[in-house]
C-alpha positions as CSV (number, residue, x, y, z in Angstrom):
1,M,80.6,98.2,107.3
2,G,81.7,101.7,106.3
3,R,80.4,104.9,104.9
4,K,80.8,105.5,101.2
5,A,82.5,108.8,100.1
6,G,82.3,108.7,96.3
7,Q,83.9,105.4,95.4
8,L,85.9,105.1,98.6
9,Y,84.7,103.2,101.6
10,L,85.6,104.5,105.0
11,N,85.6,102.4,108.2
12,P,84.7,104.8,111.0
13,K,85.8,102.2,113.6
14,R,89.4,102.3,112.3
15,F,89.7,106.1,112.5
16,A,88.1,106.4,115.9
17,S,91.1,104.9,117.6
18,M,93.6,107.2,115.8
19,N,95.7,109.6,117.8
20,K,94.4,113.2,117.4
21,P,97.1,115.3,119.0
22,C,96.0,118.9,118.2
23,M,92.2,118.4,118.3
24,K,91.7,120.6,121.4
25,E,93.6,123.5,119.8
26,M,91.8,123.2,116.5
27,I,88.4,123.1,118.2
28,S,89.2,126.1,120.3
29,L,90.3,128.0,117.2
30,L,87.1,127.0,115.3
31,N,85.0,128.1,118.2
32,C,86.7,131.4,118.4
33,L,86.3,132.0,114.7
34,S,82.6,131.1,115.0
35,L,82.0,133.5,117.9
36,N,83.9,136.3,116.2
37,H,82.3,135.9,112.7
38,L,85.5,134.6,111.1
39,N,87.6,137.6,112.4
40,D,91.0,136.0,112.9
41,E,92.6,139.1,114.5
42,K,90.6,138.4,117.6
43,C,91.7,134.7,117.6
44,A,95.4,135.2,117.5
45,R,96.1,133.2,120.7
46,P,94.2,130.0,119.7
47,K,95.8,130.3,116.2
48,E,99.2,130.5,117.7
49,L,98.6,127.5,120.0
50,L,97.4,125.4,117.0
51,T,100.4,126.4,115.0
52,T,102.9,125.5,117.7
53,C,101.1,122.1,118.3
54,M,101.2,121.3,114.6
55,E,104.9,122.2,114.3
56,A,105.7,120.1,117.3
57,Q,103.9,117.1,115.8
58,T,105.6,117.3,112.4
59,S,109.1,117.7,114.0
60,S,108.6,114.7,116.3
61,Q,107.4,112.3,113.7
62,K,110.4,111.3,111.6
63,K,110.3,108.2,109.4
64,A,112.8,105.5,110.4
65,F,112.8,104.1,106.9
66,G,112.3,105.4,103.4
67,S,109.0,106.7,102.0
68,I,106.3,104.5,100.4
69,N,107.5,105.5,97.0
70,Y,111.0,104.2,97.7
71,H,109.6,100.9,98.8
72,L,107.3,100.6,95.8
73,Q,110.1,101.3,93.4
74,R,112.3,98.8,95.2
75,L,109.6,96.1,94.9
76,N,108.9,97.0,91.3
77,K,112.6,96.4,90.4
78,G,112.4,92.9,91.9
79,R,109.5,92.0,89.6
80,K,111.4,92.8,86.4
């Protein structure tokens, strides 16, 4: 089954196998912020590591085909 969040049902098994590329960097930043009482000046290095990891992920994931909106519009034209 799944957990209910409002009217949306989530399947935790489906999301457990997803790739989580920057999880280590995010956890280290959150731990640093927790230890330093949300003082982000002391957590500059983990913040920089997380930023570089996230930038690397967005630049490497390019769509080979159009967006979902393009395909929905294309399918909708065929129905008319």
